[in-house]
Steps between C-alpha positions, in 0.01 A plus 500: 500500500779746588656582162168537324333711769510878500327700769455875471382684815346840441604783736157661543239323712224722358511316167242227432787258478814448706681226318552374147624136483605342171596137446484252210325749275235560768432824692336562838403842621446505872350742757624456853268573796517415869144369491298443185206681663701814425479451122252742344291415190660788309854373558389145414347612174810700405723205578282285271528755228876533527531116497279474193716755316831333604368144431561425865324323786390741771530375860466646846780406743407497867522289814150570630137524393273695740743428786534126436834358378488351156563126468803407289430361148140622493402773259243748634299767319423866549332726242548228238877482556704198621628558851803308628776511753868516402556122541205414282624740229845339514341157455314619189803668354726197567279264305473260794252218432228582755123517431332838461287549811290815521248663722165615348143561615566393857669165403839363401532325165755305295522582131430186300606396144162405361629322189761295689237414766263365237775313318610312811143432608420342162830318492426336839151413379321696775157649417409847602234364728739255670759767550238750636403239766866434590590859560167615640379746235223515242529375134469864396801595706711236329386633163590856607847384609565338165375801303699747704183666632601457868789393717514268796494562873796384709318193634387394151849561365642266766258219392574558130879487566459154661333377181688688220812639657595871485539534128138608469575826680627818343842600630542836666625700203454826319276333237280335767458835683395663173233231458360556847511878502495596132132580488524718809786723371320685227474869556305759299703728278499870579594797285810702586430842663809656356417650159832414336498137614134463411564625148795256455317191625187581299704520181681176577176324598384562144813312385415193707679587830340430838532784748548509880487785749664486840502689829753449778713298254851556346330588166214733415366288218592220267417375150538142383472334161457129472520337154605173356843435653527868591458668839587867551462669840575873548461680831445873510617741771435879478730763653649269763762579754847341453410252780172411332682439177747270681219290648302482178809408303586217740150358472490529121848335461404209725174438317623540140294821463603816312466824697422829330554806721280786380640848580303816451816698546730538203734199496702336232334178394736221591530123551669434837505132417287244311217532745504863615416795278459873580264693278395867482131421521316806374451316171258206542586371153867472592425279796256288298751451213776406752286221642387386157871486412557255787223285352645516151841393622348200680310404179816517294719314743 
């Protein structure tokens, strides 16, 4: 895990994220809180939006939920985000072969591989009805397990493991977390308040780009183009301080995202490096053409 893992800790606690973790072509954006009860819906939604833009998994890192200590290797939920302690996150990142156990709707469940479950049941010649009687559930519940409509409680998981072994359970992984929480992470898009950024993203939206707007984040906005074998992400930051540029540049570099700094003061347009560009931003068309140029280079490469 060591050589492949990069952890970036942001210096400002007021951001919607405190850490960016990259490993094996995966990215986690994490918000740290002392107790998950402190997490506001607005911060949660911004974290989801930043994660969607950066192609990352958003998580909340904490040791407590409403005063109670979190259990290790159980994934909790708050405002539609996965909530874990540090040890659980380490387990997920390391790729350790442990089942994904998560808390939801007042219960604790184990994520099941429906297709593997059905395959082994049929291979062993066990009917749905017979299996339902053995594990103490209804026939409908067995069907739901096989079709991925529901997961199993801890006691049912224990009975199933005795029959089929642990290969029917999803391992605690990035992909498994996305399956459990993916439907809860959607956030409604909002229009930028800044006139310049609004004009830029509207023009790019007409060219097939998706736009994102952030508050309490290293970027003010972002645009992303996804095509066949092409993915272009460009973050926008307007009139930042030198410290804000430093933070935004670190995040963009670690997430393979280009950063365009928009300055309303007269500056010489310049490329600091392959991912950081300064632009005199009075001309919306110049910013638009710069970003379209990024796309063109990707298409030609």
